C-alpha positions in Angstrom: 0.0 0.0 0.0 1.1 3.6 -0.7 2.8 5.0 2.4 1.1 8.4 2.1 -2.3 6.7 2.1 -1.5 4.5 5.1 0.1 7.2 7.3 -1.6 10.5 8.0 1.6 12.2 9.1 3.2 11.4 5.8 0.2 12.6 3.8 0.0 15.8 5.9 3.7 16.5 5.2 3.2 15.8 1.5 0.2 18.2 1.2 2.0 20.8 3.2 4.8 20.8 0.7 2.4 21.4 -2.2 0.9 24.6 -0.7 4.0 26.7 -1.3 4.6 24.9 -4.6 1.1 26.0 -5.8 1.9 29.5 -4.8 5.2 29.4 -6.6 3.4 28.3 -9.8 1.0 31.2 -9.6 3.9 33.6 -9.0 5.9 32.3 -12.0 3.0 32.5 -14.4 1.9 35.9 -13.1 5.4 37.5 -13.4 5.8 36.1 -16.9 2.9 38.4 -18.0 -0.3 38.0 -19.9 -2.3 36.3 -17.1 -3.9 38.2 -14.2 -3.4 37.1 -10.6 -7.0 35.9 -10.1 -6.8 34.0 -13.5 -3.5 32.4 -12.4 -5.1 31.3 -9.1 -8.2 29.9 -10.8 -6.1 28.1 -13.3 -3.1 26.8 -11.4 -4.4 25.9 -8.0 -6.6 23.1 -9.4 -3.7 22.1 -11.7 -1.3 22.0 -8.8 -3.8 19.8 -6.9 -4.1 17.5 -9.9 -0.3 17.3 -10.3 0.1 16.5 -6.5 -2.2 13.5 -6.9 -0.5 12.4 -10.1 2.9 12.6 -8.5 1.9 10.0 -5.9 2.9 7.5 -8.7 6.5 8.8 -8.2 6.6 6.4 -5.2 6.5 3.4 -7.5 9.2 4.7 -9.9 11.4 5.4 -6.9 10.8 1.9 -5.6 11.6 0.5 -9.0 14.9 2.3 -9.2 16.6 2.0 -5.7 19.5 4.5 -5.2 21.9 1.8 -4.1 21.3 -0.8 -6.7 20.3 1.3 -9.8 23.0 2.6 -12.1 23.3 6.3 -12.8 22.1 5.9 -16.4 19.1 3.9 -15.4 18.2 6.3 -12.7 18.3 9.4 -14.9 16.7 7.8 -17.9 13.8 6.4 -15.8 13.0 9.5 -14.0 13.6 11.9 -16.9 11.2 10.0 -19.2 8.6 9.8 -16.4 9.0 13.5 -15.7 8.5 14.4 -19.4 5.5 12.1 -19.9 3.8 13.2 -16.7 4.4 16.9 -17.2 3.3 16.8 -20.8 0.1 15.0 -19.9 -0.4 17.6 -17.1 0.1 20.5 -19.5 -2.4 19.1 -22.0 -5.0 18.6 -19.3 -4.4 22.1 -18.2 -4.9 23.3 -21.8 -8.4 21.6 -21.8 -9.1 23.2 -18.5 -8.1 26.6 -19.8 -10.3 26.1 -22.8 -13.2 25.3 -20.5 -12.6 28.4 -18.4 -12.4 30.5 -21.6 -16.0 29.8 -22.4 -16.9 32.1 -19.5 -16.9 35.8 -20.2 -14.8 36.4 -17.1 -11.9 34.2 -18.6 -12.3 35.2 -22.2 -9.1 34.4 -24.2 -7.5 32.5 -21.3 -6.8 29.6 -23.6 -4.7 31.7 -25.8 -2.8 33.2 -22.9 -2.3 29.7 -21.4 -0.7 28.5 -24.7 1.9 31.2 -24.3 3.0 29.7 -20.9 3.1 26.0 -21.8 6.9 25.9 -22.0 7.1 27.4 -18.5 4.6 24.9 -17.2 6.3 22.0 -18.8 9.6 22.9 -17.2 7.9 23.5 -13.9 6.3 20.1 -14.1 9.6 18.4 -14.6 11.2 20.3 -11.7 8.2 19.4 -9.5 8.5 15.8 -10.4 12.1 15.7 -9.4 11.3 17.4 -6.1 8.8 14.6 -5.5 11.5 12.1 -6.4 13.7 13.5 -3.6 10.8 13.5 -1.1 10.0 9.9 -1.8 13.6 8.7 -1.6 13.8 10.3 1.8 10.5 8.5 2.7 12.0 5.2 1.5 15.1 5.7 3.6 12.9 6.5 6.7 10.9 3.3 6.1 14.0 1.2 5.6 15.4 2.6 8.9 12.2 1.7 10.7 12.2 -1.8 9.3 15.9 -2.2 10.3 15.1 -1.0 13.9 12.1 -3.4 14.1 14.4 -6.3 13.0 17.0 -5.4 15.6 14.3 -5.2 18.3 12.8 -8.5 17.2 16.3 -10.1 17.3 17.0 -8.7 20.7 13.6 -10.1 22.0 14.3 -13.5 20.5 17.8 -13.5 22.0 16.4 -12.6 25.4 13.8 -15.4 25.1 16.5 -17.9 24.2 18.5 -16.8 27.2 15.5 -17.2 29.5 14.7 -20.7 28.1 18.4 -21.7 28.5 18.3 -20.4 32.1 15.1 -22.3 32.8 16.6 -25.5 31.3 19.5 -25.1 33.8 17.4 -24.1 36.8 14.6 -26.7 36.5 16.9 -29.8 36.8 18.7 -28.3 39.8 15.4 -27.5 41.4 14.0 -31.0 40.9 17.3 -32.6 42.0 17.4 -30.6 45.2 13.7 -31.2 45.9 13.9 -34.9 45.4 17.0 -35.0 47.6 15.1 -33.1 50.3 12.1 -35.5 50.0 14.5 -38.5 50.2 16.1 -37.1 53.4 12.7 -36.2 55.0 11.2 -39.7 54.4 13.4 -41.1 57.2 13.2 -38.2 59.7 9.9 -36.5 59.0 7.6 -38.5 56.7 4.7 -36.0 57.0 6.8 -33.2 55.7 8.1 -35.5 53.0 4.5 -36.2 51.9 3.7 -32.5 52.0 6.7 -31.7 49.8 5.7 -34.4 47.3 2.2 -32.9 47.1 3.6 -29.4 46.6 6.1 -30.5 44.0 3.3 -32.3 42.1 1.1 -29.3 42.1 4.0 -27.0 41.0 4.9 -29.3 38.1 1.2 -29.6 37.0 0.8 -25.8 37.1 4.0 -25.3 35.3 2.9 -27.6 32.4 -0.4 -25.8 32.2 1.0 -22.3 32.1 3.8 -23.4 29.8 1.3 -23.8 26.9 0.2 -20.2 27.2 1.9 -17.3 25.5 0.4 -14.8 28.1 -0.7 -15.4 31.6 -2.1 -13.0 34.3 0.0 -11.7 37.1 -2.2 -13.6 39.5 -1.4 -17.0 37.8 2.3 -16.1 37.7 2.3 -15.2 41.4 0.4 -18.4 42.3 3.1 -20.4 40.6 5.7 -18.5 42.5 3.9 -19.1 45.8 3.9 -22.9 45.1 7.6 -22.7 44.3 8.4 -20.8 47.5 6.2 -23.3 49.5 8.5 -26.1 48.4 11.6 -24.1 49.3 9.9 -23.2 52.6 9.8 -26.9 53.5 13.5 -27.2 52.7 14.7 -24.1 54.5 12.1 -23.7 57.2 12.3 -20.4 59.2 15.3 -19.2 57.2 13.0 -18.3 54.3 10.5 -15.5 54.8 8.4 -14.1 52.0 6.4 -10.9 52.0 4.4 -10.1 48.9 2.2 -7.0 48.6 0.2 -6.7 45.3 -2.7 -4.5 44.5 -5.8 -6.5 43.5 -6.4 -4.7 40.2 -2.8 -5.5 39.2 -3.4 -9.2 39.4 -5.5 -9.1 36.2 -2.5 -7.7 34.1 -1.2 -9.9 31.4 2.4 -11.1 31.4 3.8 -12.1 28.0 6.2 -15.0 28.2 
């Protein structure tokens, strides 16, 4: 999709550029003589609006001739031919418009006065086209920069996820190993605590498997899993482990993306 049609900020900048350009066209035709100011405004403001819409197609010629990969000859031939064809068609449409205005008594003879300015308008059209070429190449560079930043961000997120998974892969075996050792030791000295720890460990593993299938969990679910983990550690460490968690109730519904 055309970037100016998908982003309002780009479209606003593009239209803002064309306001002084339309005024410049009116000024050039006026100072060249033969056409009054109000005639130049009535003729050239609609023509400038039409050319601004037609120049949206410049985006596609710029995409077809990238600055880095296109040779100098291809670059100038492509854009020069496009500028000539687009400007010539614009001038001819303007001639038809001038003839239509000339049918009104207020614009009598405007078509003849317009014909005397076709060369100026043709050159102006070519220059306006190349100004649009510069605008769209800047826009392409901005879009390429955004894509590169998004890729860097995505890569950093993937790297972070890989590190977390690697850390979990290291922690989980150690946690299970220590828990099973503690259960084994408790079976001979405190069977009730060993049974409690087995139940806690089973609940923790079951909840871990359930949450592991989700891409996003609530803070409440994550905290519940953490409480079960700490309950197991509490059996191991006894009074040496104290936990104090203070969480606002509305915050428990917040989603946590894994």
